[in-house]
N, C-alpha and C positions, 0 to 999 in steps of 0.2 A: 504494500501500500503505500509507504514511505517514498520508496523509490519511483513512483509512477507520478507522484504530486511536482509540481514546478515549484522552484526554492519560495515562490510567494504563495503556494497553495496551502489548502486546509481541507480538511475531512472533517464529514458527519457522521457519526457512527448512531445508527438506532436501535435500542434494546430494551426489554420490558424488565419488569421485576425480578424474574428469575436469575437474570444473568449480570445485571447491570455493575455491580461490584467487584466480578472477574474482570469484564471487558475494561474497566477503568483503569484497573491493575496492569493488564496488557499493554492500554494505550500509553499508560504512563511509562511502560518499559521501552514501549516502541519508538515514541515520539518525543520521550523527556518529560517529565513534571513541569518543567519551565515552559512548554509549547501548549499546555492545557487554557483553552481560552475561555470555556465557558460549558455550564449543564445545564438543559435546556429541559424543562419538563413539560411535557405532550398531554393534556388533562382532554379525557375527551366523557362524553356521557352516554347514558343508553339503561335499557332497563336490567339491573342486576343487584337483588338484595342479600346478602349475605347475614345469616343471624347471629353468627357467632365471632365476624371481623367485620372492619371495615372493606367496602368495595375497592377494589383496584383497579381504578380509572387513570392510570396514568403511564406513560411511558417514557424512557429518559433520552435523549440525542445528546451524545459529547461532542464539542468541537475541539479538535485539534488542530495547529499549524504545523507545517512542516521544520521552520525556522523561526527562532525567537523574533518576535516581533518584525516580521518580514511580511504577513498575510496581508490579503485583500480584503475588505470587509463591504459588502454592498447591502446598504440598509433595505429591509425590506417592511413593508407597511401592510398589515392586513386590517382593514375597516373591522371593528367589534360591532355586533349586531346591535346592538344597545345604542352604540354611537357615544356613549358615556366617556370612552376611551381614545376617541378620534383626535390626531392631533393637526393644527392647522386651521 
């Protein structure tokens, strides 16, 4: 993965609660902890009630750069359906 990225490249790795801690350790080893940029929590909804635990309604996306402080970030804006969080 790392060798395929440009020097200013970055990678987003999507995983769920089953394996996210293991993935983070592997990514720290491959890309170095200094190149960790962000952990994005992707929340979603849907019908699921569990009487003995909280529902697992999120996934994790880890963002790493190939080289420290050399990544390119293009801002992405997604309108919130309520309109309360829109900027501009």
